[in-house]
N, CA, C and O atoms as CSV, one atom per row, in Angstrom:
chain,resi,resn,atom,element,x,y,z
A,1,UNK,N,N,95.695,86.590,116.651
A,1,UNK,CA,C,96.554,85.682,115.905
A,1,UNK,C,C,97.990,86.141,116.065
A,1,UNK,O,O,98.272,87.331,116.205
A,2,UNK,N,N,98.891,85.169,116.040
A,2,UNK,CA,C,100.314,85.500,116.079
A,2,UNK,C,C,101.015,84.764,114.944
A,2,UNK,O,O,100.527,83.754,114.437
A,3,UNK,N,N,102.165,85.293,114.561
A,3,UNK,CA,C,102.974,84.662,113.524
A,3,UNK,C,C,102.219,84.428,112.229
A,3,UNK,O,O,102.285,83.339,111.659
A,4,UNK,N,N,101.501,85.442,111.760
A,4,UNK,CA,C,100.689,85.304,110.548
A,4,UNK,C,C,101.605,85.358,109.326
A,4,UNK,O,O,102.340,86.326,109.128
A,5,UNK,N,N,101.548,84.294,108.505
A,5,UNK,CA,C,102.380,84.232,107.303
A,5,UNK,C,C,101.512,84.040,106.070
A,5,UNK,O,O,100.379,83.565,106.153
A,6,UNK,N,N,102.063,84.416,104.937
A,6,UNK,CA,C,101.412,84.213,103.647
A,6,UNK,C,C,102.380,83.440,102.769
A,6,UNK,O,O,103.562,83.773,102.687
A,7,UNK,N,N,101.865,82.397,102.109
A,7,UNK,CA,C,102.632,81.674,101.099
A,7,UNK,C,C,101.835,81.732,99.804
A,7,UNK,O,O,100.604,81.737,99.814
A,8,UNK,N,N,102.553,81.775,98.700
A,8,UNK,CA,C,101.895,81.875,97.389
A,8,UNK,C,C,102.727,81.087,96.397
A,8,UNK,O,O,103.506,81.654,95.631
A,9,UNK,N,N,102.555,79.775,96.419
A,9,UNK,CA,C,103.368,78.926,95.553
A,9,UNK,C,C,102.550,78.195,94.498
A,9,UNK,O,O,103.029,77.235,93.893
A,10,UNK,N,N,101.320,78.644,94.274
A,10,UNK,CA,C,100.496,77.978,93.263
A,10,UNK,C,C,100.770,78.488,91.853
A,10,UNK,O,O,100.242,77.941,90.885
A,11,UNK,N,N,101.589,79.529,91.725
A,11,UNK,CA,C,101.905,80.101,90.416
A,11,UNK,C,C,103.417,80.130,90.249
A,11,UNK,O,O,104.077,81.011,90.801
A,12,UNK,N,N,103.987,79.178,89.494
A,12,UNK,CA,C,105.446,79.137,89.329
A,12,UNK,C,C,105.991,80.466,88.809
A,12,UNK,O,O,105.442,81.053,87.877
A,13,UNK,N,N,107.059,80.923,89.415
A,13,UNK,CA,C,107.696,82.167,88.988
A,13,UNK,C,C,107.213,83.396,89.728
A,13,UNK,O,O,107.785,84.472,89.553
A,14,UNK,N,N,106.175,83.276,90.552
A,14,UNK,CA,C,105.688,84.423,91.317
A,14,UNK,C,C,106.704,84.755,92.402
A,14,UNK,O,O,107.188,83.859,93.093
A,15,UNK,N,N,107.029,86.027,92.557
A,15,UNK,CA,C,107.984,86.470,93.577
A,15,UNK,C,C,107.219,87.146,94.705
A,15,UNK,O,O,106.701,88.251,94.546
A,16,UNK,N,N,107.155,86.474,95.837
A,16,UNK,CA,C,106.451,86.971,97.016
A,16,UNK,C,C,107.439,87.677,97.924
A,16,UNK,O,O,108.512,87.147,98.209
A,17,UNK,N,N,107.089,88.858,98.376
A,17,UNK,CA,C,107.938,89.627,99.287
A,17,UNK,C,C,107.135,89.955,100.534
A,17,UNK,O,O,105.940,90.241,100.455
A,18,UNK,N,N,107.782,89.915,101.664
A,18,UNK,CA,C,107.127,90.274,102.911
A,18,UNK,C,C,107.644,89.431,104.052
A,18,UNK,O,O,108.457,88.526,103.867
A,19,UNK,N,N,107.161,89.744,105.220
A,19,UNK,CA,C,107.579,88.993,106.400
A,19,UNK,C,C,106.373,88.781,107.303
A,19,UNK,O,O,105.384,89.506,107.197
A,20,UNK,N,N,106.449,87.790,108.193
A,20,UNK,CA,C,105.301,87.480,109.045
A,20,UNK,C,C,104.788,88.693,109.823
A,20,UNK,O,O,105.552,89.560,110.249
A,21,UNK,N,N,103.482,88.719,109.989
A,21,UNK,CA,C,102.838,89.739,110.815
A,21,UNK,C,C,102.906,89.206,112.245
A,21,UNK,O,O,102.352,88.145,112.533
A,22,UNK,N,N,103.584,89.934,113.150
A,22,UNK,CA,C,103.761,89.417,114.515
A,22,UNK,C,C,102.439,89.091,115.214
A,22,UNK,O,O,102.314,88.055,115.867
A,23,UNK,N,N,101.454,89.981,115.073
A,23,UNK,CA,C,100.163,89.705,115.703
A,23,UNK,C,C,99.069,90.524,115.029
A,23,UNK,O,O,99.305,91.613,114.504
A,24,UNK,N,N,97.859,89.957,115.065
A,24,UNK,CA,C,96.666,90.645,114.568
A,24,UNK,C,C,95.569,90.475,115.614
A,24,UNK,O,O,95.241,89.357,116.013
A,25,UNK,N,N,95.017,91.582,116.044
A,25,UNK,CA,C,93.914,91.546,117.009
A,25,UNK,C,C,92.643,91.112,116.288
A,25,UNK,O,O,92.562,91.239,115.067
A,26,UNK,N,N,91.654,90.604,117.011
A,26,UNK,CA,C,90.388,90.217,116.376
A,26,UNK,C,C,89.811,91.358,115.538
A,26,UNK,O,O,89.674,92.485,116.013
A,27,UNK,N,N,89.476,91.048,114.293
A,27,UNK,CA,C,88.901,92.041,113.382
A,27,UNK,C,C,89.916,92.926,112.682
A,27,UNK,O,O,89.551,93.685,111.785
A,28,UNK,N,N,91.186,92.846,113.070
A,28,UNK,CA,C,92.223,93.691,112.456
A,28,UNK,C,C,92.657,93.094,111.115
A,28,UNK,O,O,92.516,91.893,110.884
A,29,UNK,N,N,93.180,93.941,110.247
A,29,UNK,CA,C,93.722,93.511,108.960
A,29,UNK,C,C,95.081,94.151,108.744
A,29,UNK,O,O,95.420,95.137,109.400
A,30,UNK,N,N,95.858,93.595,107.830
A,30,UNK,CA,C,97.157,94.159,107.448
A,30,UNK,C,C,97.285,94.027,105.949
A,30,UNK,O,O,97.381,92.914,105.430
A,31,UNK,N,N,97.289,95.146,105.243
A,31,UNK,CA,C,97.383,95.139,103.785
A,31,UNK,C,C,98.762,95.550,103.296
A,31,UNK,O,O,98.942,95.800,102.105
A,32,UNK,N,N,99.740,95.625,104.193
A,32,UNK,CA,C,101.058,96.112,103.795
A,32,UNK,C,C,102.185,95.107,103.988
A,32,UNK,O,O,103.287,95.341,103.491
A,33,UNK,N,N,101.961,94.012,104.679
A,33,UNK,CA,C,103.048,93.093,105.024
A,33,UNK,C,C,103.570,92.300,103.835
A,33,UNK,O,O,104.749,91.945,103.808
A,34,UNK,N,N,102.723,92.013,102.853
A,34,UNK,CA,C,103.124,91.160,101.734
A,34,UNK,C,C,102.725,91.786,100.406
A,34,UNK,O,O,101.735,92.511,100.306
A,35,UNK,N,N,103.530,91.482,99.387
A,35,UNK,CA,C,103.196,91.839,98.004
A,35,UNK,C,C,103.872,90.803,97.108
A,35,UNK,O,O,104.737,90.052,97.558
A,36,UNK,N,N,103.473,90.772,95.850
A,36,UNK,CA,C,104.059,89.796,94.927
A,36,UNK,C,C,104.066,90.360,93.515
A,36,UNK,O,O,103.258,91.222,93.169
A,37,UNK,N,N,104.991,89.860,92.707
A,37,UNK,CA,C,105.031,90.194,91.285
A,37,UNK,C,C,105.129,88.898,90.500
A,37,UNK,O,O,105.611,87.881,90.999
A,38,UNK,N,N,104.667,88.956,89.274
A,38,UNK,CA,C,104.682,87.787,88.400
A,38,UNK,C,C,104.871,88.254,86.969
A,38,UNK,O,O,104.179,89.163,86.512
A,39,UNK,N,N,105.799,87.640,86.263
A,39,UNK,CA,C,106.051,87.954,84.853
A,39,UNK,C,C,105.194,87.038,83.981
A,39,UNK,O,O,105.298,85.815,84.071
A,40,UNK,N,N,104.363,87.619,83.155
A,40,UNK,CA,C,103.493,86.853,82.270
A,40,UNK,C,C,104.311,85.965,81.342
A,40,UNK,O,O,105.411,86.323,80.923
A,41,UNK,N,N,103.750,84.800,81.031
A,41,UNK,CA,C,104.366,83.897,80.066
A,41,UNK,C,C,103.517,83.882,78.797
A,41,UNK,O,O,102.382,84.358,78.792
A,42,UNK,N,N,104.073,83.336,77.733
A,42,UNK,CA,C,103.297,83.227,76.495
A,42,UNK,C,C,102.088,82.334,76.713
A,42,UNK,O,O,101.024,82.581,76.145
A,43,UNK,N,N,102.238,81.295,77.534
A,43,UNK,CA,C,101.104,80.406,77.827
A,43,UNK,C,C,99.976,81.167,78.517
A,43,UNK,O,O,98.804,80.909,78.246
A,44,UNK,N,N,100.319,82.110,79.412
A,44,UNK,CA,C,99.301,82.940,80.069
A,44,UNK,C,C,98.546,83.767,79.038
A,44,UNK,O,O,97.317,83.840,79.058
A,45,UNK,N,N,99.298,84.385,78.144
A,45,UNK,CA,C,98.688,85.243,77.126
A,45,UNK,C,C,97.814,84.410,76.200
A,45,UNK,O,O,96.712,84.824,75.841
A,46,UNK,N,N,98.307,83.226,75.810
A,46,UNK,CA,C,97.517,82.344,74.941
A,46,UNK,C,C,96.216,81.930,75.632
A,46,UNK,O,O,95.168,81.851,74.990
A,47,UNK,N,N,96.283,81.666,76.942
A,47,UNK,CA,C,95.103,81.260,77.708
A,47,UNK,C,C,94.149,82.433,77.908
A,47,UNK,O,O,92.939,82.230,78.003
A,48,UNK,N,N,94.678,83.668,77.974
A,48,UNK,CA,C,93.843,84.857,78.135
A,48,UNK,C,C,93.592,85.265,79.574
A,48,UNK,O,O,92.843,86.208,79.829
A,49,UNK,N,N,94.212,84.563,80.524
A,49,UNK,CA,C,94.049,84.923,81.927
A,49,UNK,C,C,95.122,84.253,82.775
A,49,UNK,O,O,95.783,83.310,82.340
A,50,UNK,N,N,95.281,84.764,84.006
A,50,UNK,CA,C,96.133,84.142,85.011
A,50,UNK,C,C,95.289,84.007,86.268
A,50,UNK,O,O,94.659,84.970,86.707
A,51,UNK,N,N,95.276,82.816,86.845
A,51,UNK,CA,C,94.573,82.581,88.106
A,51,UNK,C,C,95.582,82.157,89.157
A,51,UNK,O,O,96.579,81.500,88.858
A,52,UNK,N,N,95.297,82.552,90.414
A,52,UNK,CA,C,96.239,82.275,91.479
A,52,UNK,C,C,95.535,82.310,92.828
A,52,UNK,O,O,94.562,83.040,93.017
A,53,UNK,N,N,96.039,81.513,93.760
A,53,UNK,CA,C,95.593,81.581,95.147
A,53,UNK,C,C,96.806,81.639,96.064
A,53,UNK,O,O,97.910,81.256,95.675
A,54,UNK,N,N,96.595,82.115,97.270
A,54,UNK,CA,C,97.641,82.161,98.292
A,54,UNK,C,C,97.064,81.550,99.565
A,54,UNK,O,O,95.867,81.279,99.650
A,55,UNK,N,N,97.930,81.339,100.549
A,55,UNK,CA,C,97.512,80.733,101.807
A,55,UNK,C,C,98.031,81.571,102.968
A,55,UNK,O,O,99.218,81.890,103.029
A,56,UNK,N,N,97.136,81.926,103.889
A,56,UNK,CA,C,97.520,82.633,105.116
A,56,UNK,C,C,97.395,81.657,106.280
A,56,UNK,O,O,96.420,80.913,106.379
A,57,UNK,N,N,98.389,81.671,107.156
A,57,UNK,CA,C,98.344,80.845,108.355
A,57,UNK,C,C,98.706,81.692,109.565
A,57,UNK,O,O,99.446,82.669,109.456
A,58,UNK,N,N,98.185,81.313,110.698
A,58,UNK,CA,C,98.485,81.993,111.952
A,58,UNK,C,C,98.168,81.068,113.109
A,58,UNK,O,O,97.598,79.993,112.921
A,59,UNK,N,N,98.534,81.487,114.293
A,59,UNK,CA,C,98.329,80.677,115.493
A,59,UNK,C,C,97.562,81.496,116.514
A,59,UNK,O,O,97.754,82.706,116.634
A,60,UNK,N,N,96.688,80.817,117.250
A,60,UNK,CA,C,96.005,81.461,118.367
A,60,UNK,C,C,96.005,80.508,119.554
A,60,UNK,O,O,96.152,79.296,119.396
A,61,UNK,N,N,95.840,81.067,120.726
A,61,UNK,CA,C,95.747,80.273,121.945
A,61,UNK,C,C,94.331,80.407,122.466
A,61,UNK,O,O,93.849,81.513,122.708
A,62,UNK,N,N,93.663,79.269,122.640
A,62,UNK,CA,C,92.267,79.316,123.109
A,62,UNK,C,C,92.215,79.536,124.623
A,62,UNK,O,O,93.254,79.619,125.278
A,63,UNK,N,N,91.022,79.627,125.163
A,63,UNK,CA,C,90.828,79.907,126.591
A,63,UNK,C,C,91.438,78.862,127.507
A,63,UNK,O,O,91.719,79.156,128.669
A,64,UNK,N,N,91.648,77.647,127.012
A,64,UNK,CA,C,92.240,76.585,127.823
A,64,UNK,C,C,93.764,76.548,127.678
A,64,UNK,O,O,94.424,75.671,128.235
A,65,UNK,N,N,94.324,77.516,126.919
A,65,UNK,CA,C,95.768,77.571,126.737
A,65,UNK,C,C,96.297,76.675,125.635
A,65,UNK,O,O,97.505,76.467,125.525
A,66,UNK,N,N,95.399,76.144,124.817
A,66,UNK,CA,C,95.814,75.265,123.727
A,66,UNK,C,C,96.116,76.118,122.488
A,66,UNK,O,O,95.279,76.900,122.035
A,67,UNK,N,N,97.337,75.948,121.949
A,67,UNK,CA,C,97.745,76.681,120.748
A,67,UNK,C,C,97.226,75.943,119.520
A,67,UNK,O,O,97.425,74.736,119.386
A,68,UNK,N,N,96.565,76.667,118.629
A,68,UNK,CA,C,95.974,76.068,117.439
A,68,UNK,C,C,96.347,76.881,116.212
A,68,UNK,O,O,96.348,78.112,116.248
A,69,UNK,N,N,96.665,76.181,115.118
A,69,UNK,CA,C,96.969,76.868,113.859
A,69,UNK,C,C,95.697,76.976,113.033
A,69,UNK,O,O,94.909,76.033,112.961
A,70,UNK,N,N,95.504,78.130,112.414
A,70,UNK,CA,C,94.386,78.351,111.497
A,70,UNK,C,C,94.955,78.763,110.151
A,70,UNK,O,O,96.060,79.298,110.058
A,71,UNK,N,N,94.177,78.502,109.115
A,71,UNK,CA,C,94.619,78.882,107.773
A,71,UNK,C,C,93.422,79.252,106.927
A,71,UNK,O,O,92.286,78.876,107.215
A,72,UNK,N,N,93.710,80.009,105.863
A,72,UNK,CA,C,92.662,80.366,104.913
A,72,UNK,C,C,93.286,80.527,103.548
A,72,UNK,O,O,94.349,81.130,103.402
A,73,UNK,N,N,92.611,79.977,102.540
A,73,UNK,CA,C,93.016,80.165,101.146
A,73,UNK,C,C,92.437,81.496,100.674
A,73,UNK,O,O,91.293,81.830,100.983
A,74,UNK,N,N,93.231,82.243,99.932
A,74,UNK,CA,C,92.771,83.545,99.449
A,74,UNK,C,C,91.551,83.380,98.557
A,74,UNK,O,O,91.367,82.347,97.912
A,75,UNK,N,N,90.735,84.401,98.533
A,75,UNK,CA,C,89.550,84.408,97.691
A,75,UNK,C,C,89.296,85.801,97.161
A,75,UNK,O,O,90.012,86.744,97.499
A,76,UNK,N,N,88.285,85.927,96.339
A,76,UNK,CA,C,87.938,87.233,95.792
A,76,UNK,C,C,87.214,88.098,96.830
A,76,UNK,O,O,87.103,89.314,96.671
A,77,UNK,N,N,86.722,87.449,97.901
A,77,UNK,CA,C,86.110,88.130,99.047
A,77,UNK,C,C,86.432,87.309,100.285
A,77,UNK,O,O,86.912,86.181,100.171
A,78,UNK,N,N,86.172,87.865,101.477
A,78,UNK,CA,C,86.474,87.129,102.701
A,78,UNK,C,C,85.613,85.898,102.870
A,78,UNK,O,O,85.944,85.027,103.675
A,79,UNK,N,N,84.530,85.798,102.143
A,79,UNK,CA,C,83.582,84.694,102.320
A,79,UNK,C,C,83.763,83.555,101.317
A,79,UNK,O,O,82.960,82.622,101.312
A,80,UNK,N,N,84.797,83.603,100.464
A,80,UNK,CA,C,84.988,82.517,99.497
A,80,UNK,C,C,86.470,82.238,99.278
A,80,UNK,O,O,87.327,82.977,99.761
A,81,UNK,N,N,86.763,81.179,98.556
A,81,UNK,CA,C,88.132,80.824,98.184
A,81,UNK,C,C,88.308,80.866,96.670
A,81,UNK,O,O,89.096,80.104,96.110
A,82,UNK,N,N,87.578,81.752,96.014
A,82,UNK,CA,C,87.648,81.895,94.563
A,82,UNK,C,C,89.021,82.448,94.175
A,82,UNK,O,O,89.421,83.493,94.688
A,83,UNK,N,N,89.750,81.773,93.280
A,83,UNK,CA,C,91.079,82.258,92.887
A,83,UNK,C,C,91.036,83.688,92.334
A,83,UNK,O,O,90.063,84.108,91.708
A,84,UNK,N,N,92.110,84.403,92.585
A,84,UNK,CA,C,92.270,85.737,92.013
A,84,UNK,C,C,92.560,85.550,90.527
A,84,UNK,O,O,93.431,84.765,90.152
A,85,UNK,N,N,91.829,86.273,89.684
A,85,UNK,CA,C,91.961,86.090,88.234
A,85,UNK,C,C,92.252,87.429,87.575
A,85,UNK,O,O,91.576,88.428,87.820
A,86,UNK,N,N,93.268,87.419,86.738
A,86,UNK,CA,C,93.590,88.581,85.904
A,86,UNK,C,C,93.280,88.201,84.466
A,86,UNK,O,O,93.959,87.354,83.886
A,87,UNK,N,N,92.254,88.824,83.886
A,87,UNK,CA,C,91.941,88.590,82.482
A,87,UNK,C,C,92.885,89.420,81.630
A,87,UNK,O,O,93.133,90.590,81.921
A,88,UNK,N,N,93.406,88.815,80.587
A,88,UNK,CA,C,94.395,89.472,79.733
A,88,UNK,C,C,93.784,89.768,78.373
A,88,UNK,O,O,93.223,88.884,77.726
A,89,UNK,N,N,93.897,90.995,77.956
A,89,UNK,CA,C,93.458,91.374,76.618
A,89,UNK,C,C,94.492,90.862,75.625
A,89,UNK,O,O,95.689,91.104,75.783
A,90,UNK,N,N,94.038,90.174,74.633
A,90,UNK,CA,C,94.939,89.737,73.579
A,90,UNK,C,C,94.490,90.382,72.276
A,90,UNK,O,O,93.312,90.692,72.100
A,91,UNK,N,N,95.399,90.574,71.401
A,91,UNK,CA,C,95.084,91.217,70.130
A,91,UNK,C,C,95.666,90.387,68.988
A,91,UNK,O,O,96.661,90.780,68.379
A,92,UNK,N,N,95.049,89.240,68.695
A,92,UNK,CA,C,95.540,88.456,67.570
A,92,UNK,C,C,95.469,89.273,66.280
A,92,UNK,O,O,94.521,90.025,66.055
A,93,UNK,N,N,96.471,89.112,65.457
A,93,UNK,CA,C,96.476,89.867,64.206
A,93,UNK,C,C,97.310,89.128,63.173
A,93,UNK,O,O,98.036,88.183,63.482
A,94,UNK,N,N,97.184,89.583,61.965
A,94,UNK,CA,C,97.980,89.038,60.873
A,94,UNK,C,C,98.263,90.178,59.909
A,94,UNK,O,O,97.451,91.092,59.763
A,95,UNK,N,N,99.395,90.123,59.263
A,95,UNK,CA,C,99.752,91.135,58.272
A,95,UNK,C,C,100.353,90.428,57.057
A,95,UNK,O,O,101.081,89.445,57.193
A,96,UNK,N,N,100.044,90.934,55.893
A,96,UNK,CA,C,100.567,90.368,54.653
A,96,UNK,C,C,101.191,91.490,53.829
A,96,UNK,O,O,100.556,92.508,53.554
A,97,UNK,N,N,102.453,91.279,53.439
A,97,UNK,CA,C,103.140,92.226,52.572
A,97,UNK,C,C,103.457,91.495,51.272
A,97,UNK,O,O,104.076,90.430,51.276
A,98,UNK,N,N,103.022,92.084,50.164
A,98,UNK,CA,C,103.237,91.482,48.852
A,98,UNK,C,C,104.153,92.415,48.066
A,98,UNK,O,O,103.905,93.618,47.977
A,99,UNK,N,N,105.223,91.840,47.494
A,99,UNK,CA,C,106.145,92.636,46.674
A,99,UNK,C,C,106.255,91.973,45.302
A,99,UNK,O,O,105.941,90.796,45.129
A,100,UNK,N,N,106.710,92.764,44.340
A,100,UNK,CA,C,106.864,92.247,42.991
A,100,UNK,C,C,108.274,92.535,42.495
A,100,UNK,O,O,108.833,93.606,42.731
A,101,UNK,N,N,108.831,91.545,41.800
A,101,UNK,CA,C,110.135,91.696,41.151
A,101,UNK,C,C,109.869,91.702,39.646
A,101,UNK,O,O,109.461,90.691,39.074
A,102,UNK,N,N,110.106,92.852,39.014
A,102,UNK,CA,C,109.870,92.993,37.569
A,102,UNK,C,C,111.183,93.021,36.801
A,102,UNK,O,O,111.216,93.462,35.652
A,103,UNK,N,N,112.272,92.553,37.422
A,103,UNK,CA,C,113.587,92.638,36.773
A,103,UNK,C,C,113.707,91.745,35.540
A,103,UNK,O,O,114.595,91.966,34.717
A,104,UNK,N,N,112.839,90.742,35.388
A,104,UNK,CA,C,112.896,89.857,34.214
A,104,UNK,C,C,112.088,90.412,33.047
A,104,UNK,O,O,112.034,89.797,31.982
A,105,UNK,N,N,111.465,91.561,33.239
A,105,UNK,CA,C,110.628,92.154,32.184
A,105,UNK,C,C,111.485,93.137,31.387
A,105,UNK,O,O,112.156,94.004,31.946
A,106,UNK,N,N,111.441,92.974,30.069
A,106,UNK,CA,C,112.239,93.860,29.209
A,106,UNK,C,C,111.549,95.208,29.052
A,106,UNK,O,O,110.422,95.406,29.507
A,107,UNK,N,N,112.231,96.107,28.415
A,107,UNK,CA,C,111.663,97.429,28.161
A,107,UNK,C,C,111.711,97.663,26.655
A,107,UNK,O,O,112.805,97.808,26.110
A,108,UNK,N,N,110.624,97.704,25.986
A,108,UNK,CA,C,109.255,97.605,26.472
A,108,UNK,C,C,108.914,96.155,26.845
A,108,UNK,O,O,109.553,95.213,26.378
A,109,UNK,N,N,107.914,96.004,27.680
A,109,UNK,CA,C,107.467,94.690,28.138
A,109,UNK,C,C,106.924,93.874,26.973
A,109,UNK,O,O,106.383,94.408,26.005
A,110,UNK,N,N,107.089,92.549,27.103
A,110,UNK,CA,C,106.624,91.659,26.034
A,110,UNK,C,C,105.693,90.604,26.637
A,110,UNK,O,O,105.816,90.225,27.801
A,111,UNK,N,N,104.769,90.152,25.808
A,111,UNK,CA,C,103.827,89.115,26.237
A,111,UNK,C,C,104.605,87.885,26.665
A,111,UNK,O,O,105.545,87.463,25.990
A,112,UNK,N,N,104.203,87.310,27.797
A,112,UNK,CA,C,104.811,86.080,28.287
A,112,UNK,C,C,105.950,86.281,29.263
A,112,UNK,O,O,106.389,85.315,29.888
A,113,UNK,N,N,106.451,87.516,29.419
A,113,UNK,CA,C,107.498,87.752,30.412
A,113,UNK,C,C,106.883,87.627,31.815
A,113,UNK,O,O,105.694,87.874,32.017
A,114,UNK,N,N,107.717,87.243,32.756
A,114,UNK,CA,C,107.192,86.918,34.087
A,114,UNK,C,C,107.447,88.008,35.124
A,114,UNK,O,O,108.528,88.592,35.206
A,115,UNK,N,N,106.418,88.249,35.898
A,115,UNK,CA,C,106.532,89.023,37.132
A,115,UNK,C,C,106.611,87.997,38.263
A,115,UNK,O,O,105.876,87.009,38.255
A,116,UNK,N,N,107.495,88.225,39.232
A,116,UNK,CA,C,107.614,87.302,40.354
A,116,UNK,C,C,107.154,88.014,41.619
A,116,UNK,O,O,107.684,89.053,42.011
A,117,UNK,N,N,106.134,87.404,42.247
A,117,UNK,CA,C,105.559,87.971,43.477
A,117,UNK,C,C,106.090,87.225,44.684
A,117,UNK,O,O,106.262,86.007,44.651
A,118,UNK,N,N,106.348,87.970,45.753
A,118,UNK,CA,C,106.775,87.387,47.035
A,118,UNK,C,C,105.790,87.832,48.098
A,118,UNK,O,O,105.280,88.952,48.074
A,119,UNK,N,N,105.537,86.925,49.031
A,119,UNK,CA,C,104.583,87.202,50.110
A,119,UNK,C,C,105.273,86.997,51.451
A,119,UNK,O,O,105.923,85.977,51.678
A,120,UNK,N,N,105.124,87.970,52.329
A,120,UNK,CA,C,105.608,87.842,53.693
A,120,UNK,C,C,104.411,87.949,54.619
A,120,UNK,O,O,103.721,88.967,54.650
A,121,UNK,N,N,104.174,86.877,55.378
A,121,UNK,CA,C,103.048,86.849,56.304
A,121,UNK,C,C,103.568,87.124,57.699
A,121,UNK,O,O,102.790,87.151,58.653
């Protein structure tokens, strides 16, 4: 294969870095030409995962001299096109703080005086 490129535009905001692989011999691989980063969004965290695919393309010349383009969608293995998935741990929680204002209570306290409670969730 010649002019092997990778595109990864199925995930908005993903930053792909790298340059085309000039050539790959049959059976050869290249794990260093491309990399990408992605900043998680609140929607990703709410969903609990991020899924993504990329596309590799290259050209070969057959025995008759005909140039042909080939492509493959990324997968979890070489035999499938299952999107790459990052499961995200989420930790939903809630906290309640209750305070009391006793400034309206006389000293000594009397029946019917009010305590005022405030709640912060």
